[in-house]
DRENDO-1510 file (C-alpha; in Angstrom, 1 decimal, always signed):
<recs>
REC; n; res; u; v; w
REC; 1; MET; -111.1; +54.7; +85.2 .
REC; 2; SER; -111.0; +51.9; +87.6 .
REC; 3; ALA; -109.3; +51.8; +90.6 .
REC; 4; GLU; -107.0; +48.8; +89.1 .
REC; 5; SER; -106.1; +51.2; +86.3 .
REC; 6; LEU; -105.4; +54.1; +88.9 .
REC; 7; ARG; -103.1; +51.9; +90.7 .
REC; 8; LEU; -101.4; +50.6; +87.7 .
REC; 9; ARG; -100.7; +54.1; +86.4 .
REC; 10; ALA; -99.5; +55.2; +89.6 .
REC; 11; LEU; -97.0; +52.6; +89.8 .
REC; 12; ALA; -96.0; +53.3; +86.3 .
REC; 13; ALA; -95.4; +56.8; +87.0 .
REC; 14; ALA; -93.3; +55.9; +90.2 .
REC; 15; LEU; -91.3; +53.5; +88.0 .
REC; 16; THR; -90.8; +56.4; +85.6 .
REC; 17; LEU; -89.4; +58.7; +88.1 .
REC; 18; LEU; -87.3; +56.0; +89.4 .
REC; 19; SER; -85.7; +55.2; +86.2 .
REC; 20; GLY; -85.0; +58.9; +85.6 .
REC; 21; ALA; -83.2; +59.2; +89.0 .
REC; 22; VAL; -81.2; +56.0; +88.1 .
REC; 23; MET; -80.1; +57.7; +84.9 .
REC; 24; VAL; -79.2; +61.0; +86.5 .
REC; 25; LEU; -77.2; +59.2; +88.9 .
REC; 26; ALA; -75.4; +57.4; +85.9 .
REC; 27; GLY; -74.5; +60.6; +84.6 .
REC; 28; HIS; -73.0; +61.6; +87.9 .
REC; 29; ILE; -71.1; +58.7; +88.2 .
REC; 30; GLY; -69.8; +59.1; +84.7 .
REC; 31; ASN; -68.4; +62.3; +85.6 .
REC; 32; THR; -67.1; +61.6; +89.0 .
REC; 33; GLY; -65.9; +58.2; +88.7 .
REC; 34; SER; -66.0; +55.7; +85.5 .
REC; 35; TRP; -68.3; +55.7; +82.3 .
REC; 36; THR; -68.0; +52.2; +82.2 .
REC; 37; THR; -69.6; +51.8; +85.6 .
REC; 38; ALA; -72.2; +54.6; +84.6 .
REC; 39; GLY; -72.8; +52.5; +81.4 .
REC; 40; PHE; -73.7; +49.5; +83.6 .
REC; 41; ILE; -76.0; +51.6; +85.8 .
REC; 42; THR; -78.1; +52.7; +83.0 .
REC; 43; ILE; -79.1; +49.1; +82.4 .
REC; 44; PRO; -81.4; +48.8; +85.4 .
REC; 45; GLY; -82.9; +52.3; +84.4 .
REC; 46; GLY; -83.8; +50.8; +81.0 .
REC; 47; VAL; -85.4; +48.0; +82.4 .
REC; 48; VAL; -87.4; +49.9; +85.0 .
REC; 49; ILE; -88.6; +52.2; +81.9 .
REC; 50; LEU; -89.7; +49.1; +80.2 .
REC; 51; ALA; -91.5; +47.9; +83.2 .
REC; 52; ALA; -93.2; +51.2; +83.3 .
REC; 53; PHE; -94.6; +51.1; +79.8 .
REC; 54; ALA; -95.7; +47.5; +80.4 .
REC; 55; LEU; -97.7; +48.7; +83.6 .
REC; 56; ALA; -99.3; +51.6; +81.2 .
REC; 57; ARG; -100.4; +49.1; +78.6 .
REC; 58; ARG; -101.8; +46.8; +81.4 .
REC; 59; ALA; -103.7; +50.0; +82.8 .
REC; 60; ASP; -105.0; +50.6; +79.2 .
REC; 61; ARG; -106.3; +46.9; +79.1 .
REC; 62; ALA; -108.0; +47.2; +82.4 .
REC; 63; ASP; -109.7; +50.4; +81.1 .
REC; 64; GLY; -111.1; +48.3; +78.2 .
REC; 65; GLN; -108.5; +49.5; +75.6 .
REC; 66; THR; -106.6; +47.2; +73.2 .
REC; 67; VAL; -103.9; +47.6; +70.7 .
REC; 68; ALA; -105.5; +48.6; +67.0 .
REC; 69; PRO; -104.8; +45.9; +64.6 .
REC; 70; SER; -103.3; +48.2; +62.2 .
REC; 71; GLY; -99.6; +49.0; +61.3 .
REC; 72; SER; -99.7; +52.3; +62.8 .
REC; 73; HIS; -99.2; +50.9; +66.4 .
REC; 74; ARG; -95.9; +49.6; +65.1 .
REC; 75; ARG; -94.8; +53.2; +64.0 .
REC; 76; GLY; -96.0; +54.4; +67.6 .
REC; 77; ARG; -94.0; +51.8; +69.3 .
REC; 78; ALA; -90.8; +52.8; +67.3 .
REC; 79; ALA; -91.4; +56.5; +68.0 .
REC; 80; ALA; -91.9; +55.6; +71.7 .
REC; 81; MET; -88.7; +53.6; +71.8 .
REC; 82; GLY; -86.8; +56.7; +70.1 .
REC; 83; ALA; -88.1; +59.1; +72.5 .
REC; 84; THR; -87.4; +57.0; +75.5 .
REC; 85; LEU; -83.6; +56.5; +74.4 .
REC; 86; LEU; -83.5; +60.2; +73.9 .
REC; 87; SER; -85.1; +60.9; +77.2 .
REC; 88; GLY; -82.5; +58.6; +78.7 .
REC; 89; GLY; -79.8; +60.3; +77.1 .
REC; 90; VAL; -80.8; +63.8; +78.4 .
REC; 91; MET; -81.2; +62.3; +81.8 .
REC; 92; VAL; -77.9; +61.1; +81.8 .
REC; 93; PHE; -76.4; +64.4; +80.6 .
REC; 94; ALA; -78.5; +66.2; +83.3 .
REC; 95; GLY; -76.5; +64.0; +85.8 .
REC; 96; TYR; -73.3; +64.9; +84.2 .
REC; 97; ALA; -74.1; +68.6; +84.0 .
REC; 98; GLY; -75.1; +68.6; +87.7 .
REC; 99; SER; -71.9; +67.0; +88.8 .
REC; 100; ALA; -69.7; +69.2; +86.3 .
REC; 101; TRP; -71.4; +72.4; +86.4 .
REC; 102; GLY; -73.7; +72.7; +89.1 .
REC; 103; TRP; -77.1; +71.1; +89.9 .
REC; 104; GLY; -79.1; +74.0; +88.9 .
REC; 105; LEU; -78.5; +73.3; +85.5 .
REC; 106; ALA; -79.7; +69.7; +86.0 .
REC; 107; VAL; -83.0; +70.8; +86.7 .
REC; 108; PRO; -84.0; +72.1; +83.2 .
REC; 109; LEU; -82.4; +69.1; +81.7 .
REC; 110; VAL; -84.3; +66.9; +83.8 .
REC; 111; THR; -87.5; +68.8; +82.9 .
REC; 112; VAL; -86.8; +68.5; +79.1 .
REC; 113; GLY; -86.0; +64.5; +79.9 .
REC; 114; GLY; -89.4; +64.3; +81.7 .
REC; 115; LEU; -91.4; +65.8; +78.8 .
REC; 116; VAL; -89.8; +63.8; +76.3 .
REC; 117; ILE; -90.8; +60.4; +78.4 .
REC; 118; GLY; -94.2; +61.9; +78.6 .
REC; 119; ALA; -94.2; +62.1; +74.8 .
REC; 120; ALA; -93.1; +58.5; +74.4 .
REC; 121; PHE; -96.0; +57.3; +76.7 .
REC; 122; VAL; -98.4; +59.2; +74.5 .
REC; 123; PHE; -96.8; +57.6; +71.4 .
REC; 124; ASP; -96.8; +54.2; +72.8 .
REC; 125; ARG; -100.8; +54.9; +73.5 .
REC; 126; ARG; -101.8; +56.2; +70.1 .
REC; 127; GLY; -102.4; +52.8; +68.7 .
REC; 128; THR; -105.0; +52.0; +71.5 .
REC; 129; HIS; -108.8; +52.1; +71.0 .
REC; 130; ARG; -111.9; +51.5; +72.9 .
REC; 131; LEU; -113.2; +47.7; +72.8 .
REC; 132; ILE; -116.6; +49.3; +73.6 .
REC; 133; SER; -116.6; +51.5; +70.6 .
REC; 134; ASP; -115.6; +48.6; +68.3 .
REC; 135; SER; -118.4; +46.4; +69.8 .
REC; 136; ALA; -120.9; +49.1; +69.5 .
REC; 137; GLU; -119.8; +49.7; +65.7 .
REC; 138; GLN; -120.0; +46.1; +65.2 .
REC; 139; LEU; -123.6; +45.7; +66.4 .
REC; 140; LEU; -124.6; +48.6; +64.3 .
REC; 141; SER; -123.1; +47.3; +61.2 .
REC; 142; ASP; -124.9; +43.8; +61.6 .
</recs>
């Protein structure tokens, strides 16, 4: 891994944590204040997680990986989006649960949300492959 790739992955991880915190805050605001306000708070959290996905893809490209040209990547992206939405919902619920019933309950929910978003990154990355491997195969076949 190059230094650029590591920097991009670290930034993607930081943005992922920030997005989760924003979603937990939205759940807390929903319980203590207004669910309308909470809904508006989730918008920047969603934008931040999409930026984290974009940085992760850029890090893959910096490592010489590219998107596979098959339709399987479309399914991977759909699965990643579904897992991302589920993770966001779990994080909002964690904020609500922490605010309503105690923050000790929020910890396992946040852990589950973190595992789900980790799976989303895996689903999103499944359609990548090494350019070097493809180039070597092409040279050998010619």
